[in-house]
C-alpha positions, -999 to 999 in steps of 0.1 A, spaced: 652 465 869 651 434 845 614 430 854 602 462 834 620 449 803 598 422 785 610 393 763 605 402 725 580 376 720 558 394 748 558 429 732 524 432 713 526 429 676 515 465 668 548 478 689 573 453 673 598 470 652 609 455 621 646 461 611 650 490 587 683 485 569 689 517 546 710 510 517 706 546 500 715 581 508 702 614 496 724 636 471 710 663 450 675 651 454 682 617 443 688 585 463 720 570 459 726 532 462 753 523 490 773 494 492 800 503 517 800 500 555 769 507 577 762 519 612 737 498 631 709 517 650 698 502 684 667 506 703 671 523 736 649 497 752 665 466 762 653 430 756 662 402 782 684 374 765 704 346 779 732 369 784 712 397 801 697 428 789 707 437 752 698 466 731 679 454 700 692 464 665 664 482 648 683 490 615 713 504 599 723 534 580 750 542 555 784 550 571 794 574 544 830 587 542 842 622 538 838 620 502 803 615 501 798 642 530 817 669 507 795 660 478 762 665 498 775 697 513 785 710 479 751 699 466 732 718 494 754 750 490 742 748 453 706 741 460 706 772 486 723 793 458 729 821 488 692 821 498 682 825 463 673 787 457 641 772 451 636 761 486 647 791 506 628 815 484 596 792 483 568 805 505 553 785 534 523 773 512 549 758 488 569 741 515 536 726 528 526 712 494 560 697 490 560 680 524 525 666 516 536 654 483 567 638 501 546 620 526 522 608 500 552 592 479 567 576 508 531 560 515 530 550 480 562 532 485 543 508 509 557 525 541 533 527 567 530 559 589 545 539 619 574 528 600 582 563 589 579 576 622 603 548 636 627 557 608 628 594 618 633 583 656 
């Protein structure tokens, strides 16, 4: 089984994953800086090492508390506005335009398409 897993230095450069450590979370359409605990995210692909096969850390995300969760829920309820909010009442063309703008702005922040996809996975 270990022969199917390659050491990290044998992974071709385009397929190597750099760690992405997210230190913000989204609240009311704004990125809020997070200085608290984080949850590590591991690749499902193992890397052989001196102690055997291990899962590589590919990044981390904020480990928000109930307080931040309730704030985010309240913001979502306010934005939804019983189905009358901007997003739920927007047509499909408007939603597509919003998503295109989002991707454009992400790319402007020097994120490659591959790192965006890696973040989503």
